[in-house]
N, C-alpha and C positions, 0 to 999 in steps of 0.2 A: 673505131667508131662503135657505138651502141647498135644492137640490132634494130631498135626502135628506127634508127635512122634509114631503114631499109625501102621505106616508102619514097624516100625522096631521091628517086633515082638520078635524075638529070644535074642533080646540083653539082656545079664544078666541086663545092667544098661544102662540107655541113659537120657541126658538131652538136650532139644531142646528148643529154645525161643519161646515165642508164636507168633511170627510173622514169624516163619519157615514153610514154606509150604511144603506141601508134595511132594515127588518127583514124578513126572510122565513123561512117555514117550513123547518126541515131537520130530519132525522132526531136524535133526542137519544139521547145516548149516555151511560150510567152511566160513572165509571171504572172501567176494566179490572183494575187492580191493587189492589184492598182485598182484605186477606188478614188474618186472626185469625191470632195466634200466641199461644200460652199462656204466662203471666207471672205472679208472684206480686208485682208492683209495686204492686197497686192492693188487694191483700189487707188490709190495714190499715183500709180504708173499707169493706170488703164488707158490714159489718154494718150501715152506714148506707144503703146504695145500693138503692132499690126497684129491682126488673128493669127496666130501660130507662124509668124514671122515668115510670110509666105516670100518665095523667089519671085524677081521680077518676071510679069508675064503670065503667072499662073493664077488660078482662082485660089482664095483661101481653103485650107484644108479645114474640115467641119473638127470644131473644137470648142471647149469651155471658153469664156469670156475672159480676160485678164483678172477680173474681179473674183475669179473660181481657182481655187488654190489645188495644185494636184498633191494628194498623199499616196505617195509610191512606196510600194514594199517589193523590193526585190525577190526574186524565186528563189535564190541562193543555188541555183542550177549551176553546176560546172560546165564550162564552155571550150570548145576548141577556137582558138583564135589564130589568125595569120596576120600579123603586120608587115608589111610590105615598106621598107624604110629607105630612106636617101641615104646615100653615102658621103654626102657633102652638106655643108650650110648650118643653120642654128637648128634645124628641124629635127635633124638625126637624133638629138637628145632627148625628145617626146617620145619617140619609137622604144627607147632604152627603159625610160621612167614608167613607161606604160606598161610593157613587158614584165619588169620588175613587181609593180603592183598586182597585176593581173596573177602572176607566179604566186605571190604570197597570198593571195585570195583563192588558190587551189585551181585556178583554171589551167588548162594545157595552151602553152604559146610557143610559136614557131616565127622567127624574125626572119624574112628573107630580104637580104641588105643586097642593093644593086652593085654590080661589078664582082670583083674577084676577092678572095680572103688574103691573098698574097699581095693586093695593091699598098701603095705608099698611103694612099687614105685610110686604111685599117691601122695605121700606126699612132693615129690620133684617137683621144676620147670623142665619142663614148665607145668607140669601137673596139679599144684597148681594154674594154671592162665587160667586152661579153663573156667572159668566162664565168660573170656572177650570175649571169642568164642561165647558162648551162649547170652551174652547181645548183640554182634553184628548180631544176627539171626542165629548163626550157631547152628548144632547140634553136640553133642559128643554121641559116645558110645562105649562099650566095649565088647570083645569077642575075639574068636580064628580065625583069618583070614582065615582060610580052610573052616569055615562055615559062609562066608562072605553073599552067597546067603540068608541063613536062617536069619541070623542077619539083614539085609536090607529090608528083606521082599519084597514087591512089588516095592519097590521104584527104580527109573530109573534112570540112570547117565551118562551125556555126556562125562566124563573124570574121570579116576581113576589113581592116583599116589599110587604106593608102595613104601613108606619109610620104609619098613620094614623088608623085605627078603634080605638075603645074599646068598641063594643057592637056587637052582631050586625048592628042595621038598617044601620050604616054599613059594615061589613066585607062583608056576605052580597052585594051586588052584584059587587063586586071578585071575591070568591071563586069565585061562579057564573059569572060572565064567564070567570076564568082556567080553570076546570074544562071549559067548553064550548068554549075556544079550544085546548085540548090544552096547557095550560101543565104542565110535569112536575112542575115544584118551587114551591110555595108556604110562604112564611116569613111568619109574623106576630109584630110588637112587641106584646108583651103587659107585664105589670108586675109586680115583686117585691111590690107594694102590695097583691096577691091573698092572699097568705099568710094563715092564721090566727094571731093573736098565740099564742106560744108560749112555755112556760116553758124551753123548749130551744132555744138558738139556736148557730148559725146556721141559717136556712132553708135547706135543700137540697131539690133537686127531688123532689118525690114528698111532700112535705109535705103536710099538709090546706091546701086552700084555701076562701075564702068563698064560700060556694054562691051568694049574691045579687050577687058581684062580676060587672059587665058583662062582662070579658074572659074571665070563666071559660065563657060560652055561647059566643063566640068561639072558643075553644081547641077546645071539643068539635065545634063546627060543622066547624071545618077539619078534624080527625081523621075525621069521618064522610063527607066527601067523596072520600077515598081518592084523594088524589094520588099519583102515584108516587114523591114524597119531599116531606115536609112538615115542619115545627118549628116550635116556639115559642119564643120568647125574653123573658126576664123582665129587664128592666134597673131599677135603681135610680136613686141621686144620680150626676151625671155633671159631670164638668168639660172644658174644651177650647175652644180658640179656635172662635167661631162661635156658641156655644150663648148663646141670647137670655134665658134663665130663669137668675136669680142663685142661685148656689151659694156659690162663695167671694168673688165681689162682696159679698155681704151682710158679711162678716167684713171685708174691705179697706175698705169705707165707713166702718166704725168704728175701726179703726184708723188709718188715715191723718189721722183726725180728732181723735185722741187721746181717743176717746169710750169711755167703758166699754164693755164687750162684754157683754151680759146674756145670761146662758145659764139656760134652765129645768132644775129640780131640781139634781142633784148634779154634771154635767158629765162623769159618767162613763159615760153612755149612748154605746153602740157603734153605730156606723154604718158604710156601706160608700159610699167615694167613687170613682168610675171615672174614668179619662180615657178619652174617647170613642173613642179609636183601639183600645181594648181592645174595646169594643164591635163595631167595624166590622172588628177583624181575625177577631173569633169569626164573626160573620155571612160574612165572606170565605170562612173555612173550610168553612162550610156550603154556600156556592155551589161551592166546588172538590170539596166530597166528599158529594154528595148522599145515597148510600147511607149513610154513617156518620152522617150527620145526621138520618135519616129517622125518624118517630116519636117524637123526643125533646122534652124539654123542657129548656132551657137557661137558669142563672141568668146572666144577661148583666151580670157584674159583676167588678171585679178581685177579687185573692184575699187581702187584707188588710182589716181592720176599722180604725176610727180612733175613739177617744172626741172628745166635742165639746170638751174641753179640748184635746187633743192638736191638733184641727183649727184651734182658735184661735191654739195656740203656733207650729205651721207658716205659718198666714197671716201671723203677726206676723215670723216670722224670713224669710220672703219678701218682706216690704215692708221688713224692716231696722229694725224697731220694737219696742216693748215693747207689751204688751198687757195692759190691767186686766180682770179678768174679775169680775163679779158674779153672783149667783147671785139665783133667785128663783122661789117659787112661783106659777105662773099662778093659780091660784084665789084664794088670798090677796091678789095685787096686783089681780086683777079684769081679766085680759086672756085673751083667746083664744090660746093656744100655738101654734096655726097661723097666726095672722097675724103673732105677735109673732117667731117663729123660722123659718128655713127647713125644718127637718128635723122628723121626727117625735119628739116626746118620749118616747122608750122606746128600747130596745134594737131596732135595725131593721137588720140585715144579712144578706145572704145568700152562700152559696159558690157559685163556679161548678164542681161536681165533675164535671157531666157533660160540660161542653167540655173538660176536661182529659183524661176517660178515651176519649170516643169522637170527638172531633176532634183531639186532640194539641195543645190551645191552651194558652198560657202568658200571664200578664199581662205586662205593661209599665208598669203605672202606677207611677210613683216619685212620691209626692206632694212632698217635699221641692224635687226638681227641677220637677215638673209646675206646682207653685204660684208657684214664682219666675218662670217662663216668663208664667204667666197675669197676675201683679202687672205685670210690665215692659209688657203690652199694656194693662191698666187704666191704668195712668199713659199711656201712649201716645196712648190715645184721650181723654185730659182728663178721665176721670171724677173722678180723685182730687181735680178743682177745681171739680167742680158742685156745686150747691146740692141737696141732697136733704131730704126731710122724715123724721123721725125721732120722729113725735109719740107712737107705741108705746113707744118706749124711754123718752121723756120721762116717760110716764106710770108706767113700771117704776122708773125710778129716783128720779123724785119719791116713790113710794109706799116706797122703801128708804132714802130719806133719802141718796141719793148725791149728791154735786156733780157738776156739769158744767161743764168749764172753757168760756169763751165762745169 
């Protein structure tokens, strides 16, 4: 291990490139060229924008109106960033992509992943690709985030991203340590799933959220800690190399095997599928522009919705195959839609309005292109040849009396 890793005294295991410098405290400076310029470019959405997208129960922060566009210039300052990364689920890939992007921009990045490096979970992507981070100058360590202070030792950070906790008990130790350690910016990956079901879609920042959702308590606590800069990001469904939670793969599994694709309801339900690079680029802009990001909630999603039917067709197009869609009523068939289908059986999509206004962000997700890339990788790892169990599908198809080719 490189000498630079000596500051990470209590980490069960760690890996840092020889070029990774030991983090040390230094004065933090916000971008010196953040200006407000009057513009009417956002006037068309002003009626839908809550002021600075306040959290439920808090007063609106002082801010320009929605008809005032932010012209933000990053300082170019290189920062020391700690990413506390989950060891499972779809969100793990967010930390990986962000680390790569920040390292490419010249920032110093340490990724603290929950658990042990030797665990079976680390045998899956994106963890199997962590050597890419080390080669780029990053540092990877493992352990319990509740012991973050011991794990990083005397290392100092300008920015901390919690991409792990879903409840206050998990996030509080990290947030409290960050506050006590003088971290200036704290970012939290929440979830768009906390929005209340509404007759109006899409979900926009400031819409009512479920009071009993565990992420809500975390968001409120982070606000109350009064970091110099803090922000919350609410992702939805995502695709991208390194994701270990099925999204597009669910559709490919059926299409390449000439199986009917069972869709609950009408198939016209709208959802949002984002390439993880969109999430990463939004987070990176927040790191570069802490003043513009501060005090805001960001729907961390692409800016277009897709129907379930449309997604099936796009996946089939990527695979160069025809897809047969069958529709069913989960209750009539007797299956749990949550287990039978990878998405919520309803209109569920959000729009990234805040990121466009306050960070000048734009989406790069292009589903026809991105899904073709994902299918090529799907085939390259041999998943199209693997034996998979489709017991729930079989139950649905049997109920509908739909034959399945052998």
